[in-house]
KEGU-452695 format. One line per 2 residues: number of its first residue (from 0); for each residue x, y, z of C-alpha. Coordinates in steps of 0.5 Angstrom, whole numbers, plus 500, padded with zeros to 3 digits. Last residue first. Layout:
BEGIN
NUM	X,Y,Z | ... .
END
This chain:
BEGIN
827	519,678,836 | 513,682,839 .
825	515,689,841 | 512,690,848 .
823	506,695,848 | 509,702,851 .
821	509,703,858 | 503,708,860 .
819	505,715,862 | 504,718,869 .
817	510,714,872 | 509,712,879 .
815	510,716,885 | 514,714,891 .
813	512,713,898 | 513,717,904 .
811	520,719,908 | 520,713,913 .
809	519,709,907 | 514,703,909 .
807	509,704,903 | 506,711,905 .
805	500,713,902 | 500,716,895 .
803	498,724,894 | 495,724,887 .
801	493,731,887 | 500,733,887 .
799	505,736,893 | 508,730,895 .
797	509,728,902 | 502,726,905 .
795	500,728,912 | 500,723,917 .
793	507,723,919 | 506,731,921 .
791	500,729,925 | 504,723,929 .
789	510,728,930 | 505,733,933 .
787	502,728,937 | 509,726,940 .
785	511,733,941 | 505,735,945 .
783	505,729,949 | 508,733,956 .
781	504,739,954 | 497,734,954 .
779	500,731,960 | 500,737,964 .
777	493,740,961 | 489,734,963 .
775	487,730,957 | 480,730,954 .
773	478,737,954 | 484,739,950 .
771	484,733,946 | 481,736,939 .
769	482,744,940 | 489,743,943 .
767	491,738,938 | 489,743,932 .
765	492,749,936 | 498,745,936 .
763	498,743,929 | 497,751,927 .
761	503,753,931 | 507,748,928 .
759	505,750,921 | 506,757,923 .
757	513,755,925 | 515,751,919 .
755	513,757,914 | 506,759,911 .
753	508,766,908 | 502,766,903 .
751	498,763,908 | 499,769,912 .
749	496,773,907 | 490,768,906 .
747	488,768,914 | 491,762,918 .
745	487,755,917 | 484,752,923 .
743	478,755,924 | 477,755,916 .
741	478,747,916 | 473,746,921 .
739	468,750,917 | 469,747,911 .
737	469,740,914 | 463,741,918 .
735	459,743,911 | 462,738,907 .
733	459,733,913 | 453,736,912 .
731	453,735,905 | 454,727,906 .
729	448,727,910 | 444,731,905 .
727	446,726,900 | 444,720,905 .
725	437,724,906 | 436,724,898 .
723	438,717,897 | 433,714,903 .
721	436,707,903 | 431,705,908 .
719	436,703,913 | 441,708,911 .
717	436,714,912 | 434,711,919 .
715	441,710,922 | 443,717,919 .
713	437,720,923 | 438,717,929 .
711	446,719,929 | 444,726,927 .
709	439,727,932 | 443,724,938 .
707	450,727,936 | 447,734,935 .
705	444,734,942 | 450,731,945 .
703	454,737,942 | 459,735,936 .
701	457,741,932 | 453,746,936 .
699	445,745,936 | 440,747,930 .
697	444,742,926 | 441,737,929 .
695	434,739,928 | 436,739,920 .
693	438,732,921 | 432,729,924 .
691	427,733,919 | 431,730,913 .
689	431,723,917 | 423,723,918 .
687	422,718,923 | 419,723,928 .
685	414,726,923 | 408,730,926 .
683	412,731,932 | 418,732,928 .
681	414,738,924 | 413,741,931 .
679	420,741,933 | 422,743,926 .
677	418,750,927 | 421,751,934 .
675	428,750,931 | 427,755,925 .
673	431,761,928 | 436,756,931 .
671	442,756,926 | 442,764,926 .
669	443,763,934 | 449,758,933 .
667	453,763,929 | 455,764,922 .
665	449,761,918 | 450,760,911 .
663	451,753,910 | 446,751,915 .
661	441,756,912 | 441,751,906 .
659	440,745,911 | 434,749,915 .
657	430,750,908 | 431,743,906 .
655	428,741,913 | 422,745,912 .
653	421,742,905 | 422,735,908 .
651	417,736,913 | 412,739,908 .
649	412,733,903 | 407,735,898 .
647	409,743,899 | 403,748,897 .
645	402,748,905 | 410,749,906 .
643	410,756,903 | 404,759,906 .
641	406,756,913 | 413,759,912 .
639	411,766,909 | 406,767,916 .
637	411,764,921 | 417,768,919 .
635	416,774,922 | 415,770,929 .
633	421,767,929 | 424,774,930 .
631	431,775,928 | 430,776,921 .
629	435,777,915 | 438,769,915 .
627	431,767,915 | 429,771,910 .
625	435,769,905 | 432,762,906 .
623	425,764,905 | 427,767,899 .
621	431,761,896 | 425,756,898 .
619	421,761,894 | 426,761,888 .
617	426,754,887 | 419,754,885 .
615	421,759,878 | 415,762,875 .
613	411,765,881 | 417,765,886 .
611	421,770,881 | 417,775,885 .
609	419,772,892 | 427,772,890 .
607	426,780,887 | 423,781,894 .
605	429,778,898 | 434,782,892 .
603	431,789,894 | 430,787,902 .
601	438,786,902 | 439,793,898 .
599	434,796,903 | 439,794,909 .
597	445,796,905 | 443,803,904 .
595	446,806,910 | 451,802,913 .
593	451,795,916 | 458,793,914 .
591	458,788,908 | 460,780,908 .
589	454,775,910 | 448,779,909 .
587	450,783,903 | 454,777,899 .
585	448,772,901 | 443,777,898 .
583	447,777,891 | 448,770,891 .
581	440,769,892 | 439,774,886 .
579	445,770,882 | 441,763,883 .
577	434,765,882 | 436,770,876 .
575	439,763,873 | 432,760,873 .
573	429,767,870 | 434,767,864 .
571	440,772,865 | 442,778,861 .
569	438,783,865 | 440,780,872 .
567	447,781,870 | 446,789,868 .
565	442,790,874 | 448,787,878 .
563	452,791,875 | 448,798,876 .
561	447,795,883 | 454,794,885 .
559	457,800,882 | 452,805,886 .
557	453,801,892 | 461,802,892 .
555	462,797,898 | 464,797,905 .
553	467,790,908 | 466,786,914 .
551	471,780,916 | 470,781,923 .
549	477,784,924 | 475,790,918 .
547	476,788,911 | 480,793,907 .
545	478,798,902 | 472,798,898 .
543	468,793,895 | 465,793,888 .
541	469,788,884 | 468,783,890 .
539	461,784,889 | 461,783,882 .
537	465,777,883 | 460,774,887 .
535	454,775,882 | 459,772,877 .
533	460,766,881 | 452,765,882 .
531	451,766,875 | 456,761,873 .
529	459,763,866 | 466,762,868 .
527	472,765,872 | 473,761,879 .
525	480,764,881 | 476,771,883 .
523	471,767,887 | 476,763,891 .
521	480,769,892 | 474,773,895 .
519	471,768,899 | 478,766,902 .
517	479,774,904 | 471,774,906 .
515	471,768,911 | 465,764,912 .
513	468,759,908 | 462,756,906 .
511	460,762,901 | 465,760,896 .
509	462,753,896 | 456,755,894 .
507	458,759,889 | 462,753,886 .
505	455,749,886 | 456,743,891 .
503	459,736,888 | 458,732,894 .
501	461,725,891 | 458,718,890 .
499	463,714,889 | 468,713,884 .
497	468,719,881 | 474,722,885 .
495	478,717,882 | 484,719,886 .
493	488,712,887 | 485,711,894 .
491	478,713,892 | 478,708,886 .
489	479,702,889 | 473,698,891 .
487	468,703,887 | 472,703,881 .
485	473,696,881 | 466,695,882 .
483	464,700,876 | 469,696,872 .
481	466,689,874 | 459,692,871 .
479	462,695,865 | 464,688,863 .
477	465,689,855 | 472,685,855 .
475	475,692,853 | 471,695,859 .
473	474,690,864 | 481,691,861 .
471	480,699,862 | 479,698,869 .
469	485,693,870 | 489,698,866 .
467	488,704,871 | 488,700,877 .
465	495,697,876 | 498,704,873 .
463	496,707,880 | 501,703,883 .
461	499,702,890 | 499,694,891 .
459	495,693,897 | 493,685,897 .
457	486,687,894 | 490,691,889 .
455	495,686,887 | 489,680,887 .
453	485,684,882 | 491,686,877 .
451	493,678,878 | 486,676,876 .
449	485,681,871 | 491,679,867 .
447	490,672,867 | 483,674,863 .
445	487,679,859 | 493,674,856 .
443	494,680,851 | 501,679,852 .
441	502,686,854 | 496,685,858 .
439	500,679,862 | 506,684,863 .
437	501,689,867 | 499,683,871 .
435	506,681,872 | 507,688,875 .
433	501,687,879 | 504,681,882 .
431	510,684,884 | 507,690,887 .
429	503,685,891 | 509,682,894 .
427	508,674,893 | 515,673,889 .
425	519,676,895 | 526,679,895 .
423	527,674,888 | 521,678,885 .
421	524,684,886 | 530,682,882 .
419	526,679,877 | 522,686,876 .
417	529,689,875 | 531,684,870 .
415	524,685,866 | 526,692,866 .
413	533,691,863 | 530,687,858 .
411	524,691,856 | 529,698,855 .
409	524,702,852 | 524,708,856 .
407	518,707,859 | 520,700,860 .
405	526,702,864 | 522,707,868 .
403	517,701,870 | 523,697,872 .
401	526,702,876 | 519,703,880 .
399	519,695,881 | 526,696,884 .
397	523,701,889 | 517,697,891 .
395	521,691,892 | 526,695,897 .
393	521,699,901 | 517,692,902 .
391	523,689,904 | 525,694,909 .
389	518,694,912 | 518,687,913 .
387	525,686,916 | 524,692,920 .
385	527,698,919 | 530,705,923 .
383	534,700,928 | 538,697,922 .
381	541,704,921 | 548,703,918 .
379	546,696,914 | 539,699,912 .
377	541,706,911 | 546,703,906 .
375	541,699,902 | 536,704,902 .
373	541,709,900 | 543,704,894 .
371	536,704,892 | 535,711,892 .
369	541,712,887 | 538,707,882 .
367	531,711,883 | 535,717,881 .
365	539,715,876 | 533,712,873 .
363	529,719,873 | 535,722,870 .
361	534,718,864 | 526,718,864 .
359	526,726,864 | 519,725,862 .
357	517,732,865 | 512,729,869 .
355	516,723,871 | 522,728,873 .
353	517,732,877 | 515,726,881 .
351	522,723,882 | 524,730,885 .
349	518,729,891 | 521,722,893 .
347	529,725,892 | 527,731,897 .
345	524,726,902 | 530,722,901 .
343	535,727,902 | 542,725,900 .
341	547,730,903 | 547,737,900 .
339	550,739,893 | 547,734,888 .
337	540,734,892 | 539,741,891 .
335	542,742,884 | 536,736,882 .
333	531,740,886 | 532,747,883 .
331	533,744,875 | 527,739,876 .
329	522,745,879 | 525,750,873 .
327	523,744,868 | 516,743,872 .
325	514,750,872 | 507,749,874 .
323	506,754,879 | 506,749,884 .
321	511,746,882 | 516,752,881 .
319	514,754,889 | 516,747,891 .
317	523,748,887 | 524,754,889 .
315	523,752,897 | 529,746,895 .
313	533,751,892 | 533,756,898 .
311	534,751,903 | 540,748,899 .
309	543,755,897 | 543,758,903 .
307	549,756,906 | 553,757,900 .
305	550,764,899 | 552,766,906 .
303	560,765,904 | 559,771,899 .
301	566,772,896 | 568,765,897 .
299	566,763,890 | 565,755,889 .
297	558,756,888 | 559,761,882 .
295	553,766,882 | 548,767,877 .
293	544,761,880 | 542,765,886 .
291	538,770,881 | 534,764,878 .
289	533,762,885 | 530,768,888 .
287	525,768,882 | 523,761,885 .
285	524,763,892 | 518,768,891 .
283	516,770,898 | 517,777,897 .
281	522,778,903 | 526,772,898 .
279	525,776,892 | 528,782,896 .
277	534,778,899 | 535,776,892 .
275	535,783,889 | 540,786,894 .
273	544,780,892 | 544,781,885 .
271	546,789,887 | 552,786,891 .
269	554,782,884 | 553,788,880 .
267	558,791,884 | 556,797,889 .
265	561,803,891 | 556,808,889 .
263	561,811,884 | 558,808,878 .
261	551,811,880 | 546,806,881 .
259	539,808,879 | 532,805,882 .
257	526,803,878 | 528,795,877 .
255	530,795,885 | 522,797,886 .
253	521,803,890 | 519,802,895 .
251	519,795,899 | 519,799,906 .
249	525,797,910 | 529,794,904 .
247	528,800,900 | 530,805,905 .
245	537,802,906 | 538,802,899 .
243	536,809,899 | 541,810,905 .
241	546,806,901 | 546,811,895 .
239	546,817,900 | 553,814,902 .
237	555,813,895 | 554,820,893 .
235	550,824,888 | 546,818,886 .
233	541,819,892 | 539,826,889 .
231	535,823,883 | 538,824,876 .
229	536,829,872 | 529,829,869 .
227	526,827,863 | 526,820,864 .
225	522,822,871 | 516,824,866 .
223	512,819,869 | 513,821,876 .
221	514,814,880 | 521,815,881 .
219	521,822,883 | 519,819,890 .
217	526,817,891 | 529,823,891 .
215	533,822,897 | 530,828,901 .
213	523,826,899 | 524,819,901 .
211	527,821,908 | 520,825,909 .
209	516,819,907 | 520,814,911 .
207	520,818,918 | 522,811,921 .
205	525,815,926 | 532,812,925 .
203	530,814,917 | 529,821,919 .
201	536,820,923 | 539,818,917 .
199	536,823,912 | 538,829,917 .
197	545,826,917 | 546,825,910 .
195	543,832,908 | 548,836,912 .
193	553,833,906 | 560,834,908 .
191	566,834,902 | 570,839,906 .
189	568,840,913 | 562,844,916 .
187	558,843,910 | 552,848,910 .
185	545,849,912 | 546,845,919 .
183	540,847,923 | 536,841,921 .
181	542,837,924 | 540,839,931 .
179	532,838,930 | 534,831,928 .
177	538,830,933 | 533,831,938 .
175	528,827,935 | 534,821,934 .
173	535,821,942 | 538,814,943 .
171	544,818,947 | 549,816,941 .
169	544,820,937 | 543,826,941 .
167	551,826,941 | 551,827,934 .
165	546,832,933 | 549,836,939 .
163	556,836,935 | 552,838,929 .
161	549,844,932 | 556,846,935 .
159	559,846,928 | 553,850,925 .
157	554,855,931 | 562,856,930 .
155	566,852,935 | 571,855,939 .
153	566,859,943 | 563,852,946 .
151	570,851,950 | 567,849,957 .
149	560,845,955 | 562,843,948 .
147	569,841,950 | 566,837,956 .
145	561,834,952 | 566,832,947 .
143	571,829,952 | 565,825,955 .
141	564,822,948 | 570,819,947 .
139	568,814,942 | 574,814,938 .
137	570,816,932 | 567,821,937 .
135	574,824,939 | 576,824,931 .
133	570,828,930 | 571,833,935 .
131	578,835,934 | 576,836,926 .
129	570,840,928 | 575,846,930 .
127	576,847,923 | 573,853,922 .
125	576,856,928 | 583,855,925 .
123	587,850,929 | 594,854,931 .
121	591,855,938 | 596,851,942 .
119	590,847,944 | 587,846,938 .
117	593,845,934 | 596,840,939 .
115	589,836,939 | 589,835,932 .
113	596,832,931 | 594,828,937 .
111	588,825,934 | 591,824,928 .
109	596,820,931 | 591,816,935 .
107	587,814,929 | 592,811,925 .
105	588,806,921 | 592,808,915 .
103	586,812,912 | 585,815,919 .
101	592,818,917 | 590,821,910 .
99	584,824,914 | 588,827,919 .
97	592,830,914 | 587,833,910 .
95	584,836,916 | 590,839,918 .
93	592,841,911 | 585,845,911 .
91	586,849,917 | 593,851,918 .
89	599,853,912 | 605,855,916 .
87	611,852,911 | 611,846,916 .
85	604,845,915 | 604,845,908 .
83	611,840,908 | 606,835,913 .
81	601,835,907 | 606,833,903 .
79	609,828,907 | 602,825,909 .
77	600,825,902 | 605,820,900 .
75	603,816,905 | 596,816,903 .
73	597,815,896 | 589,813,895 .
71	588,818,889 | 584,823,893 .
69	590,823,899 | 595,824,893 .
67	591,830,890 | 589,833,897 .
65	597,832,898 | 599,836,892 .
63	594,841,893 | 597,842,900 .
61	604,843,898 | 602,848,893 .
59	599,852,898 | 605,852,902 .
57	609,854,896 | 604,860,896 .
55	599,861,890 | 602,865,887 .
53	609,868,886 | 615,872,889 .
51	623,870,887 | 628,873,892 .
49	632,867,892 | 632,867,884 .
47	637,861,882 | 636,857,887 .
45	629,859,888 | 627,857,881 .
43	629,850,881 | 625,849,888 .
41	619,852,884 | 620,848,878 .
39	620,842,882 | 614,844,886 .
37	610,845,879 | 612,838,877 .
35	609,836,884 | 603,839,883 .
33	601,838,876 | 594,839,876 .
31	594,842,869 | 592,848,871 .
29	597,848,876 | 602,847,871 .
27	600,853,867 | 600,858,873 .
25	607,856,875 | 609,857,867 .
23	606,864,867 | 609,866,874 .
21	615,863,872 | 615,868,866 .
19	612,874,870 | 619,873,875 .
17	623,873,869 | 621,879,867 .
15	617,880,860 | 619,884,854 .
13	620,878,850 | 613,877,851 .
11	611,870,852 | 608,866,846 .
9	601,863,847 | 598,869,843 .
7	603,869,838 | 607,875,837 .
5	605,879,831 | 610,879,825 .
3	613,885,823 | 611,887,816 .
1	618,888,811 | 620,895,809 .
END
């Protein structure tokens, strides 16, 4: 007897009834989410078997089909399916999805009418009553919602009432009340709701950023084990993603690189780049922002704001790149900026310098040629902006610069042609004469060259190469005295800072001259080296804890500072210990809060200087300077001061030097005056001592009548007798005054990093008021303020480099000459 083969697992049993077979088929189609096909099969079955029963109901299948179509964006078809579900008697969820589909098609009024009817006739289940309130709020009908909550509150479950009260509180500008209501909503009140979204939104409105960060999962980013954790909460929903981005933009945390972007966030890579761009601009980093900007197609209309932003951002980015030494980036940004906007001569001038530094001579030649065309056109179109003399000088200089560039490129004939063009405009131009001098050097006609080059400088030539070649030529001729004389006469205007005697204070003294901890700390950090004073100051900065007070005082970790200072002093020679000990004492006196232990530390290093005085004479002077800063009673200085002066061959000069050193570090006029009685006594003995007269001047406010009297008297004596030491002291006094004036006008370093045109305008106005406020009536000063600002702006150099040059008649500043010498001409 053959064995019977068992039925297959998926095969319907022959014993199954037609109803069971249909139910199985329907179940399979529903599991595959083939709802339309299920409905078709259902209609076929009903025609042949009118009494057929099945689950789920036809109304429920129409609902499933409508939901699927709505989720796919086929809202018109979804509306048909959902209405069919309603007609078959299903309520609640079909109402919700039908209203949602109508909203998606901007048919708000139809959605409201649908839900209102169901709400009023009682066919809308209580759990879906919130749909009516939501639609009314979308319409802005707050009054009706308030009435519903007041008169028909029983129609809304407790969670829905909390949510409605929260939204109404938000609209009433009461986010604190709203948050209390939203926190009572624990479960979704309609399908897909996330109560957390409303809580986070309200926390952000209340600026409760830390609490919002916890709910969004942003705090998990800082977790070093974050890569082993699940995705952050904010990636779970597009709205949460956007709230996280809002939080990032408002607080700056976390960085964009640390954030994750879900595929369903609705953000494209371009949108993320825009956010990165805005973040970099907010961080005052236009350089990196410009690199992001260049990813976008300039011709695209997708982000029209970026097109408007491009020229300004590229200009700022070029400036930052220049200051950072990124010359290739500066060149790229400025060339694009100049190409994409109306010709801007100031930008062209700055770009010329960058092209020259990059040795991009081909681009430089094109730019100067374009500049010449602009000059000629502007002179014709706006003759009122030019005088004949100014226009000629400008055009000559431009042609000479073009000749220089052709020469550097090895195009000698073309260069000489440009020089001849300039010569035809005015053969007596100092720029033309200077170039002929350079040609004479190339031809080894050195005597003629020195005559022409000197004549050019005498008559105002501003080409640095003329100056450099003339000095070198005199040296080659063995006439160092003539070279020195040229440097003395013309060096300063070409940035030759050693041409005249310069005041070169030690770096650590220069830092203290700021009198401002934020500036002091930055200068100290930038000046790495073996200088003992700088090293002592760096250790002080390293030990600082917290932020400075409004008065610029800081707290330090005293144990850390003392340990590191002790180690430093042990490494130094006695002479270097004097500098380091003085710098330590000054840090403590000038910048620390008067906390426990600080006074003892100041005494410790004051005593250290006194002890060093036995083998290092300069330590005694440093000790008295610190003592004068520390003490408030002149009587306490009398004994140590007299003891020191009694050992000095020139006690008047020794006393003056203490006062002039003290002058560098005092922060109030009362400190400046502590030695004035001693200075008066010394002046009675030496009334013609220029150092003493200068020292006495510094005990008065700068600019006061007494200051001017003593300062002028001492300077005239020093100049008449050619007292080199005294004259140097007067130069140092000017340095101190300049440093204090600069500090008075400059903003704090953090503000300086974000220094914009508005800040510049405010600084100029402050300077003008301090300079002229007592000399010009207030109403008149207000009237002429715009002109004075313009005058001060015009006097500022247009370039960003150290070799800023003076105006050559351009309304926008002068050109910068090539940095390389032209090559020697080939002889035929």
